[in-house]
C-alpha positions as CSV (number, residue, x, y, z in Angstrom):
1,K,126.4,66.9,244.3
2,R,130.0,67.9,244.0
3,D,133.0,65.7,244.8
4,G,130.6,63.1,246.4
5,V,129.1,65.7,248.7
6,N,125.5,66.8,248.6
7,A,125.2,70.5,248.6
8,F,122.0,72.5,248.8
9,G,121.3,76.2,248.4
10,T,118.6,78.1,250.2
11,L,115.7,80.3,249.1
12,Q,114.8,82.6,252.0
13,M,111.7,84.8,252.1
14,S,111.8,87.7,254.6
15,G,110.5,91.2,255.1
16,T,113.3,92.6,253.0
17,G,112.6,90.3,250.0
18,P,113.7,86.9,248.8
19,T,117.3,85.8,249.1
20,L,118.7,82.9,247.0
21,S,122.1,81.5,248.2
22,A,124.5,78.7,247.6
23,P,127.4,77.4,249.8
24,S,130.8,78.8,249.2
25,G,132.4,77.3,246.1
26,Y,129.1,76.6,244.5
27,A,127.1,78.5,242.0
28,V,123.5,79.6,241.4
29,A,122.7,79.0,237.7
30,F,119.8,80.5,235.8
31,K,118.4,78.6,232.8
32,T,115.7,79.1,230.1
33,A,114.6,76.4,227.7
34,G,117.3,74.1,229.2
35,T,120.1,76.5,228.3
36,E,122.2,78.3,231.0
37,R,122.0,82.0,230.7
38,M,123.7,83.3,233.8
39,R,125.7,81.9,236.7
40,V,126.5,83.6,240.0
41,R,129.6,82.4,241.8
42,D,131.9,83.6,244.6
43,T,134.1,85.1,242.0
44,G,131.3,87.1,240.2
45,V,128.5,86.9,237.7
46,G,129.0,85.1,234.4
47,I,126.9,85.4,231.3
48,G,128.1,82.9,228.7
49,V,130.8,81.7,231.1
50,T,130.4,79.3,234.0
51,D,133.5,80.4,236.0
52,P,133.7,84.2,235.9
53,G,137.0,85.8,236.7
54,Y,135.6,89.3,237.2
55,D,132.6,90.9,239.0
56,L,130.8,90.7,235.7
57,E,132.1,88.7,232.8
58,I,130.2,88.4,229.5
59,Q,131.5,85.9,226.9
60,G,130.1,84.9,223.5
61,S,131.5,83.1,220.5
62,S,131.8,86.5,218.7
63,G,132.7,88.4,221.8
64,G,130.5,89.4,224.7
65,D,127.9,92.0,224.1
66,L,126.6,94.6,226.6
67,S,123.7,96.7,225.4
68,L,122.5,99.9,226.9
69,I,119.3,101.0,225.1
70,T,116.8,103.7,225.7
71,S,113.1,103.0,225.1
72,D,111.1,105.9,223.8
73,T,108.4,106.7,221.2
74,A,110.9,108.9,219.4
75,I,114.7,109.4,219.6
76,T,115.5,113.1,219.4
77,D,118.7,115.1,219.4
78,G,120.6,114.8,222.7
79,D,118.6,111.8,224.1
80,V,120.8,109.7,226.4
81,F,121.1,106.0,225.4
82,G,123.1,104.9,228.4
83,T,125.8,105.9,230.8
84,I,128.8,104.0,232.2
85,Y,129.9,105.3,235.6
86,F,133.4,104.9,237.1
87,G,133.6,105.6,240.8
88,G,134.5,104.4,244.2
89,R,133.2,104.0,247.7
90,D,135.1,103.8,251.0
91,S,134.2,104.3,254.6
92,D,134.2,108.1,254.3
93,H,133.3,108.9,250.7
94,T,131.2,107.8,247.7
95,G,131.7,109.4,244.4
96,V,131.9,109.1,240.6
97,G,135.2,110.1,239.1
98,A,134.4,109.6,235.4
99,K,131.6,108.6,233.1
100,I,130.9,107.9,229.4
101,V,127.6,108.9,228.0
102,G,126.1,107.6,224.7
103,K,123.8,110.2,223.2
104,S,121.8,110.6,220.0
105,K,122.7,113.2,217.4
106,Y,119.7,114.7,215.6
107,T,116.2,113.2,215.6
108,W,116.5,109.6,214.3
109,G,115.2,109.0,210.8
110,D,115.3,112.7,209.8
111,H,118.4,112.7,207.8
112,G,117.7,110.5,204.8
113,G,118.7,107.1,206.2
114,G,115.2,105.9,207.0
115,A,114.9,103.4,209.8
116,N,118.7,102.9,209.9
117,D,119.4,106.6,210.3
118,S,120.6,106.6,214.0
119,P,123.6,108.9,214.5
120,G,125.1,108.8,217.9
121,E,128.0,110.3,219.9
122,L,130.1,109.4,222.9
123,H,130.7,112.0,225.6
124,F,133.6,111.5,228.0
125,F,133.5,113.2,231.4
126,T,136.1,113.4,234.3
127,Q,135.7,114.9,237.7
128,A,138.0,117.9,238.5
129,D,139.7,117.9,241.9
130,G,137.6,119.6,244.5
131,A,134.6,120.0,242.1
132,G,132.0,117.8,243.8
133,D,129.5,116.1,241.4
134,S,129.7,118.7,238.6
135,M,130.4,116.6,235.5
136,T,128.2,118.7,233.3
137,S,130.5,119.4,230.3
138,P,132.3,116.6,228.6
139,R,136.1,116.8,228.3
140,M,136.1,114.9,225.0
141,V,133.4,114.0,222.4
142,I,133.5,111.5,219.6
143,G,131.0,113.0,217.3
144,H,128.6,111.2,214.9
145,S,131.0,111.8,212.0
146,G,133.9,110.3,213.8
147,N,135.6,113.6,214.6
148,V,137.1,114.0,218.1
149,G,136.5,117.2,220.1
150,I,138.5,118.2,223.2
151,G,136.9,121.2,224.9
152,T,134.1,121.3,222.3
153,T,130.9,119.2,221.9
154,E,130.8,120.0,218.1
155,P,134.1,118.8,216.6
156,G,134.4,120.3,213.1
157,E,137.6,118.5,212.1
158,T,139.2,115.1,212.6
159,L,140.8,116.5,215.9
160,H,139.3,119.7,217.2
161,L,140.9,121.4,220.2
162,Y,139.1,124.3,221.9
163,S,139.9,126.4,224.9
164,S,137.2,128.6,226.4
165,D,139.6,130.6,228.6
166,N,141.2,132.7,225.9
167,V,144.3,130.6,225.9
168,E,145.5,128.9,222.7
169,P,144.9,125.2,223.0
170,T,148.1,123.2,223.0
171,L,148.8,119.9,221.5
172,K,151.9,118.1,222.8
173,L,153.5,115.3,220.8
174,E,156.3,113.5,222.7
175,S,158.5,110.6,222.1
176,G,160.3,108.5,224.7
177,T,163.6,109.1,223.0
178,T,165.6,112.1,224.3
179,G,165.6,115.0,221.8
180,N,162.6,113.9,219.8
181,Q,159.9,116.2,221.3
182,G,157.7,118.4,219.2
């Protein structure tokens, strides 16, 4: 009941599967052990929040957590933990323009840290113009040691720039003030 009006949702079973719905302005809440865990509204899906302002909003008292975890008998060098895709869809085209991939570095537990030895890396990919779905080599990597590589997947320094086309890599530092460029 909301504002003195009875409102009911529907659970519909059909050949395409079950559909759970609520009237516009109402929510579908999911609870376990009497505690709400998720709410679906016209505005989006909320976890830890009853009135989400985004398509997916996660809130918690210490910040919202999103976990992408691989499940395997052993985590070895290069295993993918999870991928976040950034893309778009319109009436003529569907595509991914960028992605971030979390990967393991080395076989976990093999480098003296025991059960807590779990080195990882982040690989950042962007789609080149006219390239199709070719995002096979990352543009930037944050390595397990914290080093950042641009053009290399094995950064050996705090910032490691590499160009594979026999051209010296260039680093441009620029200020918004005229005359302060370097």
